[in-house]
DSSP file (Angstrom, degrees, kcal/mol; ACC not computed):
  #  RESIDUE AA STRUCTURE BP1 BP2  ACC     N-H-->O    O-->H-N    N-H-->O    O-->H-N    TCO  KAPPA ALPHA  PHI   PSI    X-CA   Y-CA   Z-CA
    1    1 A M              0   0    0      0, 0.0     3,-0.2     0, 0.0   126,-0.0   0.000 360.0 360.0 360.0 120.4  -58.2  224.0  132.8
    2    2 A S        +     0   0    0      1,-0.2     2,-1.0     2,-0.0     0, 0.0   0.774 360.0  61.3 -89.4 -27.2  -59.9  227.4  132.5
    3    3 A D        +     0   0    0     60,-0.0    -1,-0.2     2,-0.0     0, 0.0  -0.564  66.5 172.2-104.8  69.7  -62.3  227.0  135.4
    4    4 A V        -     0   0    0     -2,-1.0    59,-0.0    -3,-0.2    -2,-0.0  -0.646  32.4-124.9 -76.5 124.4  -60.0  226.7  138.5
    5    5 A P        -     0   0    0      0, 0.0     2,-0.4     0, 0.0    -1,-0.1  -0.223  20.2-140.3 -68.3 161.7  -62.1  226.8  141.6
    6    6 A T    >   -     0   0    0     86,-0.0     3,-2.1     4,-0.0    84,-0.2  -0.928  25.8 -94.7-124.5 147.7  -61.4  229.2  144.4
    7    7 A E  T 3  S+     0   0    0     -2,-0.4    84,-0.2     1,-0.3     3,-0.1  -0.345 112.3  22.1 -58.1 137.0  -61.5  228.8  148.1
    8    8 A G  T 3  S+     0   0    0     82,-3.5    -1,-0.3     1,-0.3    83,-0.1   0.219  90.5 137.2  87.5 -10.9  -64.8  229.9  149.6
    9    9 A E    <   -     0   0    0     -3,-2.1    81,-2.8    81,-0.2     2,-0.4  -0.337  40.4-150.3 -62.2 144.1  -66.6  229.4  146.2
   10   10 A T  E     -A   89   0A   0     79,-0.2     2,-0.4    -3,-0.1    79,-0.2  -0.940  11.0-166.9-117.9 149.2  -70.0  227.7  146.3
   11   11 A R  E     -A   88   0A   0     77,-2.7    77,-3.3    -2,-0.4     2,-0.4  -0.989   9.7-156.7-127.1 139.7  -71.7  225.5  143.8
   12   12 A T  E     -A   87   0A   0     -2,-0.4     2,-0.4    75,-0.2    75,-0.2  -0.944  10.5-178.6-122.4 140.6  -75.4  224.6  144.0
   13   13 A Y  E     -A   86   0A   0     73,-2.2    73,-2.6    -2,-0.4     2,-0.4  -0.997   6.3-167.2-134.7 130.7  -77.2  221.6  142.4
   14   14 A T  E     +A   85   0A   0     -2,-0.4     2,-0.3    71,-0.2    71,-0.2  -0.968  13.2 163.5-123.3 134.9  -81.0  221.0  142.7
   15   15 A R  E     -A   84   0A   0     69,-2.3    69,-2.9    -2,-0.4     2,-0.5  -0.990  29.4-146.5-146.1 150.7  -82.8  217.8  141.9
   16   16 A T  E     -A   83   0A   0     -2,-0.3     2,-0.3    67,-0.2    67,-0.2  -0.984  27.5-139.1-115.2 118.1  -86.1  216.1  142.5
   17   17 A F        -     0   0    0     65,-0.8    64,-2.6    -2,-0.5    65,-0.2  -0.579  17.4-151.4 -82.3 140.9  -85.8  212.3  142.7
   18   18 A T     >  -     0   0    0     -2,-0.3     4,-1.8    62,-0.2     5,-0.2  -0.595  29.7-107.0-103.0 165.1  -88.5  210.2  141.0
   19   19 A E  H  > S+     0   0    0      1,-0.2     4,-2.6    -2,-0.2     5,-0.2   0.892 122.9  56.1 -56.8 -40.0  -89.8  206.8  141.7
   20   20 A R  H  > S+     0   0    0      1,-0.2     4,-3.0     2,-0.2    -1,-0.2   0.888 103.5  53.0 -59.9 -41.2  -87.9  205.6  138.6
   21   21 A D  H  > S+     0   0    0      2,-0.2     4,-2.3     1,-0.2    -1,-0.2   0.917 110.3  47.5 -58.8 -44.1  -84.7  207.0  140.1
   22   22 A V  H  X S+     0   0    0     -4,-1.8     4,-2.6     2,-0.2    -2,-0.2   0.927 113.0  48.6 -62.1 -46.5  -85.3  204.9  143.3
   23   23 A E  H  X S+     0   0    0     -4,-2.6     4,-2.1     1,-0.2    -2,-0.2   0.938 112.8  47.3 -61.7 -46.6  -86.1  201.8  141.3
   24   24 A Q  H  X S+     0   0    0     -4,-3.0     4,-2.4     1,-0.2    -1,-0.2   0.892 112.2  49.8 -64.6 -38.3  -83.0  202.1  139.1
   25   25 A F  H  X S+     0   0    0     -4,-2.3     4,-3.3    -5,-0.2     6,-0.4   0.920 109.8  51.5 -64.7 -42.2  -80.8  202.7  142.1
   26   26 A A  H  X S+     0   0    0     -4,-2.6     4,-1.9     1,-0.2     5,-0.2   0.883 110.9  48.5 -62.4 -36.7  -82.2  199.7  143.8
   27   27 A D  H  < S+     0   0    0     -4,-2.1    -1,-0.2     2,-0.2    -2,-0.2   0.904 116.3  42.8 -69.6 -39.0  -81.5  197.6  140.7
   28   28 A L  H  < S+     0   0    0     -4,-2.4    -2,-0.2     1,-0.2    -1,-0.2   0.918 125.7  31.8 -74.1 -41.3  -77.9  199.0  140.5
   29   29 A S  H  < S-     0   0    0     -4,-3.3    -2,-0.2    -5,-0.2    -3,-0.2   0.690  93.8-133.7 -89.9 -17.5  -77.1  198.7  144.2
   30   30 A N     <  +     0   0    0     -4,-1.9     2,-1.1    -5,-0.3    -3,-0.1   0.657  56.2 145.8  62.9  19.6  -79.2  195.7  145.1
   31   31 A D        +     0   0    0     -6,-0.4    -1,-0.2    -5,-0.2    -2,-0.1  -0.761  12.1 161.6 -83.8 101.8  -80.4  197.7  148.1
   32   32 A R        +     0   0    0     -2,-1.1    -1,-0.1    -3,-0.1     5,-0.1  -0.192   6.9 161.8-118.6  39.5  -83.9  196.5  148.4
   33   33 A G    >>  -     0   0    0      1,-0.2     3,-2.6     2,-0.1     4,-0.5  -0.347  48.0-123.8 -53.8 135.5  -84.7  197.5  152.0
   34   34 A T  H >> S+     0   0    0      1,-0.3     4,-2.0     2,-0.2     3,-1.0   0.773 109.3  69.1 -60.5 -22.0  -88.5  197.5  152.4
   35   35 A H  H 34 S+     0   0    0      1,-0.2    11,-0.8     2,-0.2    -1,-0.3   0.697 101.9  47.8 -65.3 -16.0  -88.3  201.1  153.6
   36   36 A H  H <4 S+     0   0    0     -3,-2.6    -1,-0.2     9,-0.1    -2,-0.2   0.513 117.4  40.8 -97.4  -7.6  -87.3  202.0  149.9
   37   37 A E  H << S+     0   0    0     -3,-1.0     2,-0.4    -4,-0.5    -2,-0.2   0.606  99.1  77.7-116.5 -15.0  -90.1  199.9  148.4
   38   38 A E  S  < S-     0   0    0     -4,-2.0     8,-0.4     8,-0.0     2,-0.1  -0.832  77.5-127.9-100.4 133.8  -93.1  200.6  150.7
   39   39 A R        -     0   0    0     -2,-0.4     6,-0.2     6,-0.1    -2,-0.1  -0.421  16.1-126.2 -80.7 153.0  -94.9  203.9  150.2
   40   40 A D    >   -     0   0    0      4,-2.5     3,-1.9    -2,-0.1    -1,-0.1  -0.170  44.9 -81.8 -82.2-175.7  -95.6  206.4  153.0
   41   41 A E  T 3  S+     0   0    0      1,-0.3    -1,-0.1     2,-0.1    -2,-0.1   0.668 133.2  52.6 -65.4 -16.4  -99.1  207.7  153.8
   42   42 A E  T 3  S-     0   0    0      2,-0.1    -1,-0.3     0, 0.0    -3,-0.0   0.364 120.4-108.3-100.0   3.8  -98.6  210.3  151.0
   43   43 A G  S <  S+     0   0    0     -3,-1.9     2,-0.2     1,-0.3    -2,-0.1   0.612  75.0 131.8  83.7  14.5  -97.7  207.6  148.5
   44   44 A R        -     0   0    0     -6,-0.0    -4,-2.5    35,-0.0     2,-0.3  -0.605  50.5-131.1 -99.4 159.9  -94.0  208.5  148.2
   45   45 A L        -     0   0    0     -6,-0.2    35,-2.5    -2,-0.2     2,-0.5  -0.790  24.5-113.1 -99.9 148.3  -90.9  206.3  148.4
   46   46 A I  B     -E   79   0B   0    -11,-0.8    33,-0.3    -8,-0.4     2,-0.2  -0.749  33.6-127.3 -81.9 129.2  -87.9  207.0  150.6
   47   47 A V        -     0   0    0     31,-2.9    31,-0.4    -2,-0.5     5,-0.1  -0.513  28.7-102.6 -72.6 135.5  -84.9  207.8  148.5
   48   48 A H     >  -     0   0    0     -2,-0.2     4,-2.3     1,-0.1     5,-0.2  -0.305  26.5-127.3 -54.4 139.7  -81.7  205.8  149.2
   49   49 A G  H  > S+     0   0    0      1,-0.2     4,-2.1     2,-0.2     5,-0.2   0.926 110.4  49.2 -54.6 -48.2  -79.2  207.8  151.2
   50   50 A L  H  4 S+     0   0    0      2,-0.2    -1,-0.2     1,-0.2     4,-0.1   0.820 107.1  55.3 -66.7 -27.7  -76.4  207.1  148.8
   51   51 A L  H >4 S+     0   0    0      1,-0.2     3,-1.4     2,-0.2    -1,-0.2   0.917 108.5  48.9 -67.5 -42.5  -78.7  208.2  145.9
   52   52 A T  H >< S+     0   0    0     -4,-2.3     3,-1.8     1,-0.3    -2,-0.2   0.876 102.9  62.6 -58.1 -37.6  -79.2  211.5  147.8
   53   53 A A  T 3X S+     0   0    0     -4,-2.1     4,-1.1     1,-0.3    -1,-0.3   0.512  82.6  80.0 -68.5  -5.6  -75.4  211.7  148.2
   54   54 A T  H <> S+     0   0    0     -3,-1.4     4,-1.7     1,-0.2    -1,-0.3   0.655  77.1  75.2 -74.7 -13.9  -75.1  211.8  144.4
   55   55 A L  H <> S+     0   0    0     -3,-1.8     4,-1.2     2,-0.2     3,-0.3   0.973 101.2  35.7 -62.1 -57.1  -76.0  215.5  144.7
   56   56 A P  H  > S+     0   0    0      0, 0.0     4,-2.4     0, 0.0    -1,-0.2   0.822 114.9  57.9 -69.4 -26.1  -72.6  216.7  146.0
   57   57 A T  H  X S+     0   0    0     -4,-1.1     4,-2.2     2,-0.2    -2,-0.2   0.832 100.2  56.9 -72.9 -24.2  -70.8  214.2  143.8
   58   58 A K  H  X S+     0   0    0     -4,-1.7     4,-2.1    -3,-0.3    -1,-0.2   0.897 108.2  48.0 -64.9 -38.2  -72.4  215.7  140.8
   59   59 A V  H  X S+     0   0    0     -4,-1.2     4,-1.6     2,-0.2    -2,-0.2   0.930 110.3  51.6 -65.5 -45.6  -70.8  219.0  141.8
   60   60 A G  H  <>S+     0   0    0     -4,-2.4     5,-3.0     1,-0.2     4,-0.5   0.869 109.5  50.0 -56.1 -39.2  -67.5  217.2  142.4
   61   61 A G  H ><5S+     0   0    0     -4,-2.2     3,-0.7     3,-0.2    -1,-0.2   0.885 105.0  56.3 -65.7 -38.4  -67.8  215.8  138.9
   62   62 A D  H 3<5S+     0   0    0     -4,-2.1    -1,-0.2     1,-0.3    -2,-0.2   0.855 110.9  45.5 -57.5 -36.3  -68.5  219.2  137.4
   63   63 A L  T 3<5S-     0   0    0     -4,-1.6    -1,-0.3    -5,-0.1    -2,-0.2   0.543 114.2-121.1 -86.1  -8.3  -65.2  220.3  139.0
   64   64 A N  T < 5 +     0   0    0     -3,-0.7     2,-0.4    -4,-0.5    62,-0.4   0.855  51.3 170.3  72.9  34.2  -63.5  217.2  137.7
   65   65 A V      < -     0   0    0     -5,-3.0     2,-0.9    60,-0.1    60,-0.2  -0.661  30.5-150.3 -82.2 126.4  -62.5  216.2  141.3
   66   66 A L  E     -B  124   0A   0     58,-3.3    58,-1.9    -2,-0.4     2,-0.1  -0.878  29.7-135.0 -90.6 105.9  -61.1  212.8  141.9
   67   67 A A  E     +B  123   0A   0     -2,-0.9    56,-0.3    56,-0.2     3,-0.1  -0.328  30.8 179.1 -71.2 141.6  -62.3  212.1  145.4
   68   68 A R  E    S+     0   0A   0     54,-3.4     2,-0.3     1,-0.4    55,-0.2   0.754  73.6   3.9-103.1 -43.4  -60.1  210.6  148.1
   69   69 A S  E     -B  122   0A   0     53,-1.8    53,-1.8     2,-0.0    -1,-0.4  -0.981  58.2-170.9-142.7 155.6  -62.5  210.6  151.0
   70   70 A M  E     -B  121   0A   0     -2,-0.3     2,-0.4    51,-0.2    51,-0.2  -0.990   2.7-168.7-147.0 137.8  -66.2  211.4  151.5
   71   71 A T  E     -B  120   0A   0     49,-2.9    49,-1.9    -2,-0.3     2,-0.4  -0.996   8.6-174.3-131.6 128.5  -68.2  211.7  154.7
   72   72 A F  E     -B  119   0A   0     -2,-0.4     2,-0.5    47,-0.2    47,-0.2  -0.942  15.0-165.5-122.5 139.5  -71.9  211.9  154.8
   73   73 A E  E     -B  118   0A   0     45,-3.1    45,-2.1    -2,-0.4     2,-0.9  -0.974  16.3-149.4-123.2 118.3  -74.4  212.4  157.7
   74   74 A F  E     +B  117   0A   0     -2,-0.5    43,-0.2    43,-0.2    42,-0.1  -0.752  17.8 179.8 -87.2 108.4  -78.0  211.6  156.7
   75   75 A R        -     0   0    0     41,-1.5    42,-0.2    -2,-0.9    41,-0.2   0.824  60.6 -10.8 -81.5 -35.5  -80.2  214.0  158.8
   76   76 A R  S    S-     0   0    0     40,-1.1    -1,-0.2    38,-0.1    38,-0.0  -0.970  84.4 -78.3-160.2 160.8  -83.6  213.1  157.7
   77   77 A P        -     0   0    0      0, 0.0     2,-0.4     0, 0.0   -29,-0.1  -0.240  34.0-144.0 -65.9 151.5  -85.3  211.0  155.0
   78   78 A V        -     0   0    0    -31,-0.4   -31,-2.9    38,-0.1     2,-0.3  -0.931  18.1-155.8-112.7 140.5  -85.7  212.3  151.4
   79   79 A Y  B >   -E   46   0B   0     -2,-0.4     3,-2.0   -33,-0.3   -62,-0.3  -0.874  25.8 -93.5-119.8 148.9  -88.8  211.3  149.6
   80   80 A T  T 3  S+     0   0    0    -35,-2.5   -62,-0.2    -2,-0.3     3,-0.1  -0.298 112.3  30.0 -56.6 143.4  -89.6  211.0  145.9
   81   81 A G  T 3  S+     0   0    0    -64,-2.6     2,-0.4     1,-0.3    -1,-0.2   0.287  91.2 120.7  88.5  -9.4  -91.2  214.2  144.5
   82   82 A E    <   -     0   0    0     -3,-2.0   -65,-0.8   -65,-0.2     2,-0.5  -0.733  63.3-129.6 -90.0 133.6  -89.2  216.5  147.0
   83   83 A K  E     -A   16   0A   0     -2,-0.4    28,-0.5   -67,-0.2     2,-0.5  -0.713  26.0-163.6 -77.4 125.0  -87.0  219.1  145.5
   84   84 A I  E     -AC  15 110A   0    -69,-2.9   -69,-2.3    -2,-0.5     2,-0.5  -0.952   5.2-161.3-117.6 130.4  -83.6  218.9  147.2
   85   85 A E  E     -AC  14 109A   0     24,-2.9    24,-2.8    -2,-0.5     2,-0.5  -0.929   5.5-166.8-110.6 129.3  -81.0  221.7  147.0
   86   86 A C  E     -AC  13 108A   0    -73,-2.6   -73,-2.2    -2,-0.5     2,-0.5  -0.972   3.5-164.7-121.4 128.6  -77.4  220.9  147.7
   87   87 A V  E     -AC  12 107A   0     20,-2.9    20,-1.9    -2,-0.5     2,-0.5  -0.939   4.7-164.4-112.2 120.1  -74.8  223.7  148.3
   88   88 A V  E     -AC  11 106A   0    -77,-3.3   -77,-2.7    -2,-0.5     2,-0.5  -0.922   3.8-161.9-106.6 131.5  -71.1  222.6  148.1
   89   89 A T  E     -AC  10 105A   0     16,-2.9    16,-2.1    -2,-0.5     2,-1.1  -0.949  17.5-134.5-111.8 128.2  -68.6  225.1  149.6
   90   90 A L  E     + C   0 104A   0    -81,-2.8   -82,-3.5    -2,-0.5    14,-0.3  -0.743  26.0 179.4 -82.4 101.6  -64.9  224.7  148.6
   91   91 A D  E     +     0   0A   0     12,-1.4     2,-0.3    -2,-1.1    13,-0.2   0.781  66.7  16.7 -76.6 -30.6  -63.2  225.1  152.0
   92   92 A S  E     - C   0 103A   0     11,-2.1    11,-2.3   -86,-0.1     2,-0.4  -0.998  56.9-178.8-147.9 141.1  -59.7  224.7  150.8
   93   93 A V  E     - C   0 102A   0     -2,-0.3     9,-0.2     9,-0.2   -86,-0.2  -0.934   6.0-180.0-142.8 114.9  -58.0  224.9  147.3
   94   94 A D  E     - C   0 101A   0      7,-3.1     7,-2.5    -2,-0.4     2,-0.2  -0.852  14.5-154.7-121.1  95.3  -54.3  224.3  147.1
   95   95 A P  E     + C   0 100A   0      0, 0.0     5,-0.2     0, 0.0     2,-0.2  -0.492  16.8 177.3 -72.6 131.9  -53.0  224.6  143.5
   96   96 A G        -     0   0    0      3,-2.4    31,-0.0    -2,-0.2    -2,-0.0  -0.629  45.8 -91.6-118.4-176.5  -49.8  222.7  142.7
   97   97 A E  S    S+     0   0    0     -2,-0.2     3,-0.1     1,-0.2    -1,-0.0   0.894 121.6  16.2 -68.1 -39.6  -47.9  222.3  139.5
   98   98 A R  S    S+     0   0    0      1,-0.2    29,-2.6    28,-0.1     2,-0.3   0.582 131.4  19.0-112.0 -10.9  -49.7  219.2  138.3
   99   99 A R  E     - D   0 126A   0     27,-0.3    -3,-2.4    28,-0.1     2,-0.5  -0.990  61.1-129.6-154.9 162.0  -52.8  219.1  140.5
  100  100 A I  E     -CD  95 125A   0     25,-2.7    25,-2.3    -2,-0.3     2,-0.4  -0.967  22.5-144.7-115.4 122.2  -55.1  221.2  142.7
  101  101 A E  E     -CD  94 124A   0     -7,-2.5    -7,-3.1    -2,-0.5     2,-0.4  -0.711  24.2-173.7 -82.6 133.2  -55.9  219.7  146.2
  102  102 A V  E     -CD  93 123A   0     21,-3.0    21,-2.1    -2,-0.4     2,-0.4  -0.969  18.6-171.3-133.0 148.6  -59.5  220.6  147.2
  103  103 A G  E     +CD  92 122A   0    -11,-2.3   -11,-2.1    -2,-0.4   -12,-1.4  -0.999  18.1 178.5-132.2 134.8  -61.5  220.1  150.4
  104  104 A A  E     -CD  90 121A   0     17,-3.1    17,-2.2    -2,-0.4     2,-0.3  -0.947  18.7-154.2-138.6 156.4  -65.3  220.8  150.5
  105  105 A S  E     -CD  89 120A   0    -16,-2.1   -16,-2.9    -2,-0.3     2,-0.3  -0.890  16.6-158.8-122.5 156.3  -68.3  220.7  152.7
  106  106 A M  E     -CD  88 119A   0     13,-2.8    13,-1.5    -2,-0.3     2,-0.4  -0.983  15.0-171.7-141.5 151.8  -71.9  220.4  151.8
  107  107 A T  E     -CD  87 118A   0    -20,-1.9   -20,-2.9    -2,-0.3     2,-0.4  -0.996   9.9-167.8-137.0 136.0  -75.3  221.0  153.1
  108  108 A C  E     -CD  86 117A   0      9,-2.6     8,-3.0    -2,-0.4     9,-1.3  -0.980   6.1-174.8-125.7 135.2  -78.6  219.8  151.4
  109  109 A H  E     -CD  85 115A   0    -24,-2.8   -24,-2.9    -2,-0.4     6,-0.2  -0.934  19.3-128.8-128.7 150.1  -82.1  220.9  152.3
  110  110 A N  E >   -C   84   0A   0      4,-2.1     3,-2.5    -2,-0.3   -26,-0.2  -0.283  45.6 -86.6 -87.1-178.4  -85.5  219.8  151.1
  111  111 A E  T 3  S+     0   0    0    -28,-0.5   -27,-0.1     1,-0.3    -1,-0.1   0.664 129.6  58.9 -70.8 -11.4  -88.1  222.3  149.9
  112  112 A S  T 3  S-     0   0    0      2,-0.1    -1,-0.3     0, 0.0     3,-0.1   0.248 119.5-112.3 -93.0  13.7  -89.3  222.9  153.5
  113  113 A D    <   +     0   0    0     -3,-2.5     2,-0.4     1,-0.2    -2,-0.2   0.742  68.1 148.4  66.7  25.5  -85.7  224.1  154.2
  114  114 A E        -     0   0    0      1,-0.0    -4,-2.1     2,-0.0     2,-0.5  -0.769  54.9-113.5 -92.1 139.4  -85.1  221.1  156.5
  115  115 A L  E     + D   0 109A   0     -2,-0.4    -6,-0.3    -6,-0.2     3,-0.1  -0.578  42.9 166.2 -71.3 116.2  -81.5  219.8  156.6
  116  116 A V  E     +     0   0A   0     -8,-3.0   -41,-1.5    -2,-0.5   -40,-1.1   0.685  61.0  15.2-107.7 -24.8  -81.4  216.4  155.0
  117  117 A L  E     +BD  74 108A   0     -9,-1.3    -9,-2.6   -43,-0.2    -1,-0.3  -0.970  55.6 173.9-155.6 134.7  -77.7  215.7  154.3
  118  118 A T  E     +BD  73 107A   0    -45,-2.1   -45,-3.1    -2,-0.3     2,-0.3  -0.909  23.5 116.0-129.9 163.1  -74.4  217.2  155.4
  119  119 A G  E     -BD  72 106A   0    -13,-1.5   -13,-2.8    -2,-0.3     2,-0.3  -0.987  40.4-116.9 166.9-171.4  -70.8  216.1  154.8
  120  120 A E  E     -BD  71 105A   0    -49,-1.9   -49,-2.9    -2,-0.3     2,-0.3  -0.973  14.7-169.5-150.9 161.9  -67.5  216.8  153.3
  121  121 A F  E     -BD  70 104A   0    -17,-2.2   -17,-3.1    -2,-0.3     2,-0.3  -0.986   3.3-163.0-149.8 157.7  -65.1  215.4  150.7
  122  122 A D  E     +BD  69 103A   0    -53,-1.8   -54,-3.4    -2,-0.3   -53,-1.8  -0.975  27.1 123.4-140.3 153.6  -61.5  216.0  149.6
  123  123 A G  E     -BD  67 102A   0    -21,-2.1   -21,-3.0    -2,-0.3     2,-0.3  -0.937  46.2 -81.3-178.4-160.2  -59.6  215.1  146.5
  124  124 A V  E     -BD  66 101A   0    -58,-1.9   -58,-3.3    -2,-0.3     2,-0.5  -0.951  12.0-150.2-134.2 149.0  -57.6  216.3  143.6
  125  125 A I  E     - D   0 100A   0    -25,-2.3   -25,-2.7    -2,-0.3     2,-0.3  -0.986  26.2-141.1-113.1 120.2  -58.1  217.9  140.3
  126  126 A F  E       D   0  99A   0     -2,-0.5   -27,-0.3   -62,-0.4   -28,-0.1  -0.643 360.0 360.0 -83.4 139.5  -55.3  217.0  137.8
  127  127 A R              0   0    0    -29,-2.6   -28,-0.1    -2,-0.3    -1,-0.1   0.385 360.0 360.0 -85.8 360.0  -54.1  219.7  135.5
């Protein structure tokens, strides 16, 4: 593995969820809460919390992390059409002979710079 992460390193991923994303996630998860299917006064849908949580898991996937635990705190709703930026910070990186143990924290903000999601995860990267 040529791209070994370092402690303190940050990775950023930005995404805007669409109505189609929400519909597909509802189909996949069978989460059909009316709050995800009824539009707000601006015509937007509320994005599922776990769909929003795919932002930091995408970063974990880029690093090839096999997660052991994940904790999320959903701070405020995310709506379709909002650009969300997620910053993942590698808080601990412990290289071993066959694997690298990692611990990370994340913060995600909407385009108004409001905090929408925080959390942490830990796992391993196999060499």
